[in-house]
N, C-alpha and C positions, 0 to 999 in steps of 0.2 A: 634848826640843823645843830650838833655839836659842834664846839673850835675842837674837841678829838679828829670829827672827821674830816673839818679842813682842813687841820693839820697834817692827815694823811695823803691827804693832795699834795699840801707842798713838801712834803718827805718822796712821794711818787715823781714829782716835778723835778726833784734834786737827782734822783736816783737814775731818772733818764737819761739828761743830762751827761752823769760820771760815767755810766753804762756805754754811751756813745763815745766818748771820751777817750775811755779802754779798748775798744773796738777802732775804734780810728787809730790808736797808739802801735796796734798788732800790722794795719792796713797798710802805714807807711812802717814798716821794719824795715830796715835796710842796712844790708851788707858791702863793703869800699862800694862805697856812693849809691847802690844799686838797690828799690823795693825788694824782698826777698819775696811778697807775693806780685809775682810778673802781672806786666800791663794784659797778656793771654787771662791770665787765671784772674785776676781783678772784672774784665768788660768781656770777656769770652763766656761762653753759656756753661755755667756751674749744676746743671739740671734742676733749678731752682725755679719756682714757681715764677718769677718774674725775671727768669732767662740767666741774669747775671749776678754776682753781688752787687756789681754797681746798678743794676737794674732795681733791687731789692732796696737799693738805698733811696733812690728816685721814689720809686712807691711809695715809701716810711714819708717822704718830704715831704710830698705832694698829700698825701692824706692827711699829714697834719695840718699842712699850710689850708687844705679845705675847711678841716674842723674848726681849726684857731678862727675862722673868718664866719665861720656858722654861728659860734660862739662870743662873736662879735661882728655883728652885723653892719657896724661903721666902718668896721676895717674891707681894703680890699687887697685878695693875694695878687692879684694885677702890681698894686702899689707897691706893695711890698717885695716883691721879688719880678721886677720886668720883663725876666726869662721864661717865667710861663706864658706870658704873649697874651692868652684870652681865656677866655670861660668855655671856650669851643674845643681849645688847643688838647684841657685838660681831660670834660667830659669823655672826649674820643679815646683818651686812656684809658678809660675805665669799658667804655663800651665796643673793644674792638678783640681781635683772637689774637693780634702779634702782640708774644712776649718782648722779642727783640725789640720792639719799639720802647719799652719802658727805659731801656740800656742809653738809646737815642734821644731823649727827649728832650735834653740840655747841652746843647753844641755849642763852642768858640770856633773860629773863625782857625785852621791852620795854618801855622806862623812860615810854614815855604807854599803858599798857595791860596785858593779859595775851596777848599776841599773842609766840609765840616767834618769836627771830629768832637766826640764827646767831651764833656769836661772834665778836669783832674780831678782825682782823689778828693786833693786839699782842698779844692772850691766845692768840692761835694760835701765836707766835712764842716767849709765857714757854711754854708745853706742850714747844715741840720745844728751845730750849736747856734745860730742865731737865732730859729726857730724854740729850740729847749729856752733861751734866755725869757723867750715869749711867755713859752708856758709858766715859765718860775715867777714872772710877774705877772701872769694873769692870774693864777692860782691865792700867789699871796697879798697881789695888793687891789686886784681887779672884781676878783670875784667875792661876793661876800658869803659867809657860811649857810645864810637862811637863804640861799638862791641853789643852793646846792641839790635840794629836793624839789625844785621847781621846773616844770617842762618848757623848754622851748620848741618855736617852729622853724623849721629848715627846710630845704628842699636840696633832693640828690639829684647826682651829676646827670639824671634822666629828666627831671624839673618837677619831681613829686613830690608833694611837700606831705614832712613827716613831723609827729612831738613825739619829743622825746626829753626825760631826765639830766640834770645838766648834768648832775651827779657820777650821773650810769655816763655817760660819754666819756668824762676824763677817765674813770678806770678802763672803758673802753681802746682811747688811745695809749694809754702806758701801757695795758697788755698789749695792746698791737706794735707798740714798740718791741717788746720783750719777747712776741714769737719773732719777728721775724730776725734782729740780733741772733734768737737761735740759730735760725735757718743759717746766715751766713756764717756760725762756727762751723759747720758740716761739711763744707767744702776748703777752709781753712784746715779744719784736721783731717781731711782727705791727704791736700795739698801737701801739706810742710808738717803733719806730727800736733805733738800736741804744745811743740814749742810756741805755734803762731794758732793758737784756741787761748782767746782771753775768757779770764774769767769772770764771770757778770753777775753771780749769784746777789741777792738782794742782802743781804747778812754779810758777805764783803762789804759791803758800804754801809751796813751798818756800824761794821767794826769800824771801817774808817772813820767815822765821823760821827762816834760818842760821845 
């Protein structure tokens, strides 16, 4: 496999991180020490497939963590992120019909009592950007160009085995991120207009990093 194909994934991995940074800058935009995007708008139903903006980010993170560990069989998603808890816990998310459960997958103990509440947008950002760093390291240092057109075996959340081409999966992962980030910009624009809708076009990334 050519070095150009390998460099394609290095660029996409870096774009992936750049786009997330831009998105989270928007999600954390504040005025008078308050988020412009309220917690109700961030955690509440936005008419999205995964219930909320936060729920969509949780889905993105879990999907990427799953694929990362499938591509790296020696890695454990539970060792990477203990809050994931168990394989059964993750599999249940893909095999149930409760969209709201995505929003409540990661929780912290409320400081005023025993109530569990969803993690903050800052904590969600940290999880996702750490995973972005793992992708950059994987495609630039761990994945040899000759392996990109080779198949590997993995099991889905129902335990069924599949064989896929490694490069095809990397394309899927980065395209999946673009797809759902695009979904998130819809409620951002509906709530606050264009001022809270980040520009995430790939060409803008190229212009900034040429």
